[in-house]
C-alpha positions as CSV (number, residue, x, y, z in Angstrom):
1,X,-1.5,-7.2,-64.5
2,X,-2.4,-4.1,-63.0
3,X,-0.5,-2.3,-60.5
4,X,-1.5,0.3,-58.5
5,X,0.2,1.7,-55.2
6,X,-0.6,2.9,-51.9
7,X,0.3,6.7,-51.1
8,X,2.6,4.8,-48.4
9,X,4.2,2.8,-51.0
10,X,5.0,5.7,-53.0
11,X,6.3,8.0,-50.8
12,X,8.6,5.7,-49.3
13,X,9.7,4.7,-53.3
14,X,10.1,8.2,-54.0
15,X,12.7,9.0,-51.0
16,X,14.5,6.3,-51.7
17,X,15.0,6.6,-55.6
18,X,16.1,10.0,-54.8
19,X,19.4,8.5,-52.8
20,X,22.3,7.0,-54.8
21,X,22.8,4.0,-52.8
22,X,19.2,2.9,-53.7
23,X,19.6,3.4,-57.8
24,X,18.6,0.1,-58.3
25,X,15.6,0.2,-56.5
26,X,13.3,1.4,-59.9
27,X,14.7,-1.1,-62.1
28,X,14.9,-4.2,-59.7
29,X,11.3,-3.3,-59.8
30,X,10.1,-3.0,-63.1
31,X,12.4,-5.9,-63.8
32,X,11.3,-8.6,-61.1
33,X,6.8,-7.4,-61.6
34,X,6.6,-6.5,-64.8
35,X,6.2,-10.0,-67.3
36,X,4.9,-12.5,-64.3
37,X,1.8,-14.1,-63.7
38,X,-0.2,-13.3,-61.1
39,X,0.8,-16.8,-59.8
40,X,4.3,-16.4,-60.7
41,X,4.1,-13.1,-58.1
42,X,2.4,-15.2,-55.2
43,X,6.2,-17.0,-54.5
44,X,6.9,-14.4,-51.4
45,X,6.2,-14.9,-47.8
46,X,2.3,-14.6,-47.6
47,X,1.3,-12.9,-44.4
48,X,-2.5,-13.7,-44.4
49,X,-3.7,-17.4,-45.3
50,X,-6.2,-15.9,-48.4
51,X,-5.8,-17.5,-51.6
52,X,-8.2,-15.5,-53.4
53,X,-5.9,-12.1,-52.3
54,X,-2.9,-12.8,-51.4
55,X,-0.5,-10.2,-48.7
56,X,2.8,-11.0,-49.7
57,X,6.4,-9.7,-48.5
58,X,9.0,-10.6,-51.4
59,X,12.5,-10.0,-50.8
60,X,14.9,-8.7,-54.0
61,X,18.2,-9.6,-54.5
62,X,19.2,-11.6,-51.3
63,X,20.9,-9.4,-48.4
64,X,21.8,-6.2,-49.8
65,X,18.5,-5.3,-51.4
66,X,14.9,-4.6,-51.1
67,X,11.6,-6.2,-49.1
68,X,8.2,-5.1,-51.1
69,X,5.0,-5.9,-49.0
70,X,2.1,-6.0,-52.3
71,X,-1.3,-7.2,-51.7
72,X,-2.8,-9.6,-54.8
73,X,-6.3,-9.4,-55.8
74,X,-5.9,-12.9,-58.4
75,X,-9.8,-12.3,-59.9
76,X,-8.8,-9.2,-60.9
77,X,-5.6,-9.6,-62.0
78,X,-4.7,-6.6,-60.0
79,X,-1.8,-6.2,-57.5
80,X,-1.3,-3.1,-54.4
81,X,2.5,-2.4,-53.6
82,X,1.9,-1.8,-49.6
83,X,5.9,-0.6,-49.0
84,X,8.9,-1.3,-49.4
85,X,12.5,-1.1,-47.5
86,X,15.6,-2.1,-48.2
87,X,17.3,-4.3,-46.0
88,X,21.0,-2.1,-45.7
89,X,22.0,1.4,-46.2
90,X,21.4,4.6,-44.9
91,X,17.5,4.1,-44.4
92,X,18.4,-0.2,-44.1
93,X,16.0,-2.1,-41.8
94,X,16.0,-5.4,-41.0
95,X,11.9,-6.2,-40.9
96,X,9.2,-3.5,-40.2
């Protein structure tokens, strides 16, 4: 699996990891996404109806964790991180 990220994701990710409240973001991302097949990564909520390029919202670490939004390109085994936000804390949001 090849990983890419949009500029929006990069900006938000860097802003979040600079805050002590979100120190688990980077290890959580690595632990969940690395080493999984494309089919395993499709397990979140699909935001489109595509079987070829699913756009997925994935909740990590329960109510106090994060939401990742990503696009999978199954044919190329590529994952594009679109956006991330925490669900709680000073920068937390219920949904985007």
